[in-house]
N, C-alpha and C positions, 0 to 999 in steps of 0.2 A: 408542571408543565413550564411553568414561566422559567424556570429556571435553564429549562433545555432551549428554549428561546435566550434566554440571555448568554447560553453557554457557545449556541452558534450564532449569535451576533457580534460576540468577542471574537470568536474562531475564524468567522470567514473573510475580516478584513485580514489579517494575519495569515491564513493560508495563500491568501493573493502575492503576497511578497515575492519576490523575486528566489530569494534563498530559500523561504522554506516551501515552495513551489515543485523547487526540483526535486523535494523527497517523493518519489515515487511510489504511489500504494498509501502516503499517510492521510492524503483529505476523504480516499473512500473510506478507510480504517476507522478514524477519526467520528465520520459519521456514522457508522455503525455502531461503532463502541460506543459513542453518546446515547443512542439511541438504548441499546442491550440497557449502559448502566444508568439511565434513566427507569429504563422499565423494571430491572432488577434490584429496585430500592433508594432512586433520586441520588444516583452517581452520576450523572452525565460527565461532567467533567474527568473523572479519573478513569469513567470509559471511554471517553475522546482519547486520551492521552495516551492507554491500554492499546488501543484501539491504532493510532497512529504507528506508535511501536510496531506492531503487529503487521499491519496494515505493509509497513516500507520496506520488513522482515521477507515476506510475501514477495514482495515486487523485486528484490534482487536475488532472493533463488531464481525465480521464474527467468528473470534476466539473465541470471549465469547458466542455466538450464538450456537456455535458446541457442548464446554464445556457444556454447561447448557443442550443441546440435549443429551450430552453424561451420565450427571447425568441422567438427565430423563427417561431415556431408559435403566442404572443397577437398578434403584428405581424401575424401572415398572416389570424386570425379578424377583429382588430381593423379591419381595410380591406376584408375578404370574399376578401380573395385566396385562392385555394390554396398552399399551400407546395410547394416544387420537388424532390421525393425521385425 
């Protein structure tokens, strides 16, 4: 438990830095990964790092899908067609 708290105490100030906080999904993934890593075998730091990478990837995919849906909706409005949902 002490290692988890230490990892959070170290990661929290780093996550608040301007360059790091721009990585969408990283903080949420790191928290979840840290907890899972701790429970799975006291590997909180490794879990946090993996969670950050996975969370950032999921955020990028979600952002890309939202941009595609928005461009598709705007294209459908400009042509007067209805989008296929």
